[in-house]
C-alpha positions as CSV (number, residue, x, y, z in Angstrom):
1,M,10.3,-28.7,8.4
2,S,13.5,-26.7,7.5
3,T,17.1,-26.9,8.6
4,N,19.4,-23.9,8.3
5,K,23.2,-24.3,8.8
6,I,26.0,-21.8,9.0
7,F,29.6,-23.0,8.3
8,L,32.9,-21.4,8.8
9,D,35.3,-21.0,5.9
10,S,36.9,-24.3,6.7
11,N,33.6,-26.2,6.4
12,I,33.2,-26.5,10.2
13,L,29.6,-26.3,11.3
14,L,29.1,-23.2,13.4
15,L,25.3,-23.2,13.9
16,S,22.4,-25.5,12.9
17,N,18.8,-24.4,13.3
18,L,15.8,-26.8,12.9
19,T,12.3,-25.4,12.4
20,D,9.5,-28.0,12.6
21,Q,6.3,-26.1,12.0
22,H,3.3,-25.9,9.6
23,K,2.3,-22.5,8.4
24,T,-0.9,-21.4,6.7
25,I,-1.4,-18.1,4.9
26,D,-4.8,-16.9,3.6
27,R,-5.1,-13.4,2.2
28,I,-8.2,-11.7,0.7
29,E,-8.4,-8.2,-0.7
30,H,-11.4,-6.3,-2.0
31,T,-11.3,-2.8,-3.5
32,L,-14.0,-0.5,-4.7
33,K,-12.8,2.7,-6.5
34,T,-14.9,5.2,-8.4
35,G,-14.7,8.8,-9.4
36,A,-16.0,11.6,-11.5
37,T,-14.5,14.5,-13.4
38,Y,-16.2,17.7,-14.6
39,K,-14.5,20.2,-16.9
40,E,-15.8,23.7,-17.4
41,P,-14.5,26.0,-20.1
42,I,-14.0,29.5,-18.7
43,S,-12.4,31.1,-21.8
44,K,-11.1,30.1,-25.2
45,T,-7.7,29.2,-23.6
46,S,-8.7,28.1,-20.1
47,I,-10.6,25.2,-18.4
48,L,-11.4,24.5,-14.8
49,E,-11.4,20.8,-13.9
50,F,-13.1,19.4,-10.8
51,R,-12.5,15.8,-9.6
52,Y,-13.7,13.4,-6.9
53,I,-12.5,9.9,-6.2
54,F,-13.9,7.4,-3.6
55,N,-11.8,4.5,-2.6
56,L,-12.7,1.7,-0.2
57,M,-10.3,-1.2,0.4
58,S,-10.6,-4.2,2.8
59,Q,-7.8,-6.7,3.4
60,V,-7.8,-9.8,5.5
61,A,-4.7,-11.8,6.3
62,D,-4.8,-15.0,8.4
63,R,-1.3,-16.3,9.1
64,F,-1.2,-19.3,11.5
65,T,1.8,-21.3,12.7
66,F,1.3,-24.8,14.2
67,N,3.9,-26.7,16.1
68,D,4.3,-30.5,16.1
69,L,3.2,-32.2,19.2
70,G,5.5,-35.1,18.4
71,D,2.9,-37.1,16.5
72,N,3.2,-35.2,13.2
73,T,-0.3,-33.6,13.6
74,Y,0.8,-29.9,13.8
75,S,-2.3,-29.0,15.8
76,N,-0.6,-26.8,18.5
77,L,-1.3,-23.2,17.5
78,D,1.7,-20.9,18.2
79,T,0.0,-17.6,19.0
80,S,3.3,-15.7,19.2
81,L,3.9,-16.5,15.4
82,S,0.3,-16.3,14.3
83,S,-2.0,-13.4,13.4
84,Q,-5.6,-12.9,12.2
85,Y,-5.7,-9.3,10.9
86,I,-8.1,-7.1,9.1
87,F,-7.1,-3.7,7.5
88,N,-9.8,-1.4,6.1
89,S,-9.1,1.9,4.3
90,L,-11.6,4.5,3.2
91,S,-10.6,7.7,1.3
92,H,-12.3,10.7,-0.2
93,R,-10.2,12.7,-2.7
94,T,-11.3,15.9,-4.3
95,G,-9.4,18.3,-6.5
96,I,-9.4,21.3,-8.8
97,N,-7.1,22.0,-11.7
98,Y,-6.7,25.0,-14.0
99,H,-5.7,24.3,-17.6
100,Y,-4.3,26.9,-19.9
101,K,-3.4,26.4,-23.5
102,K,-2.4,29.0,-26.1
103,D,0.0,28.8,-29.0
104,K,3.1,26.8,-27.9
105,I,2.4,26.9,-24.2
106,S,0.3,24.5,-22.2
107,L,0.0,24.8,-18.4
108,K,-1.9,22.7,-15.8
109,I,-1.8,23.7,-12.1
110,G,-3.9,22.5,-9.3
111,S,-4.2,20.3,-6.2
112,D,-6.1,17.5,-4.7
113,I,-6.9,17.0,-1.0
114,S,-7.7,13.6,0.5
115,T,-9.0,12.3,3.8
116,Q,-8.0,8.7,4.7
117,E,-9.3,6.6,7.4
118,Y,-7.4,3.4,8.4
119,N,-9.0,0.8,10.7
120,Q,-6.8,-2.1,11.9
121,D,-8.3,-5.1,13.7
122,D,-6.0,-7.8,15.2
123,R,-8.6,-10.5,16.0
124,L,-6.1,-12.9,17.6
125,N,-4.9,-10.4,20.1
126,D,-8.2,-8.5,20.4
127,T,-6.8,-5.1,19.6
128,T,-8.0,-2.3,17.3
129,L,-6.4,0.8,16.0
130,S,-7.9,3.7,14.0
131,R,-6.0,6.4,12.2
132,N,-7.1,9.4,10.1
133,F,-4.9,11.4,7.7
134,L,-5.3,14.5,5.6
135,N,-3.1,14.5,2.4
136,F,-2.3,17.3,0.0
137,F,-1.4,16.5,-3.7
138,P,-0.1,19.5,-5.6
139,T,0.3,19.1,-9.4
140,T,1.9,21.2,-12.1
141,V,2.6,20.5,-15.8
142,L,4.2,22.9,-18.1
143,V,4.7,22.1,-21.8
144,Y,6.4,24.2,-24.4
145,S,6.2,22.9,-27.9
146,F,9.0,23.9,-30.2
147,S,7.4,22.0,-33.1
148,K,5.0,19.1,-33.5
149,M,7.8,16.6,-32.9
150,K,9.8,18.5,-30.2
151,Q,8.6,19.7,-26.8
152,F,9.9,20.6,-23.4
153,R,7.8,19.2,-20.5
154,L,8.2,19.9,-16.8
155,T,6.0,17.9,-14.4
156,Y,5.5,17.7,-10.7
157,N,3.0,15.4,-9.0
158,G,2.7,15.1,-5.2
159,F,1.6,11.7,-4.0
160,T,1.4,9.3,-1.0
161,T,1.4,5.5,-1.0
162,Q,-0.7,3.8,1.6
163,P,0.7,0.7,3.3
164,G,-0.5,-2.8,2.6
165,I,-1.5,-5.4,5.1
166,S,1.8,-7.2,4.7
167,Q,3.6,-4.0,5.9
168,I,1.5,-3.3,9.0
169,Q,0.4,-6.8,10.2
170,P,2.2,-7.3,13.5
171,L,3.8,-10.7,13.1
172,I,7.1,-12.3,14.0
173,D,8.4,-14.1,10.9
174,N,10.7,-17.0,11.7
175,T,11.0,-18.5,8.2
176,D,14.5,-17.1,7.9
177,P,16.1,-17.2,11.4
178,F,19.4,-15.7,10.2
179,N,17.8,-12.4,9.2
């Protein structure tokens, strides 16, 4: 049970809000990530690098809100404020990089490409949603060494960040009614 109150500057009560609910939150996440890299020298100054990464993630979030029936049992499930959600993500990422190093200059240039499959299952509302994405990750690193202790480095890495279950779970949150 929580009570939120808003006062005017002169300590006059403007609004009072009482929330009498019991909330349960259970969250489980499993991740399996593995990969392999192979480097092949193509000259005394150059290397080709091949890479593959597999990533499987499963997240389950059960968020239930129970209202009091007047007898302090909190057994009345409020489905508008509850959710039983499963979010699965599968990605395959592969890439190739070219490495060059001679004297004071080192250069790496390449790219990865990734397919991502998202499956969302809202068990409480009996809805599912599947999405597929193709991502491109360019990378460049240029290093010029003035000496063993001084160098200039220029780096660019493209990346994406996948959403977590707390960002995509469709749920009304009434824990702070003033926001």
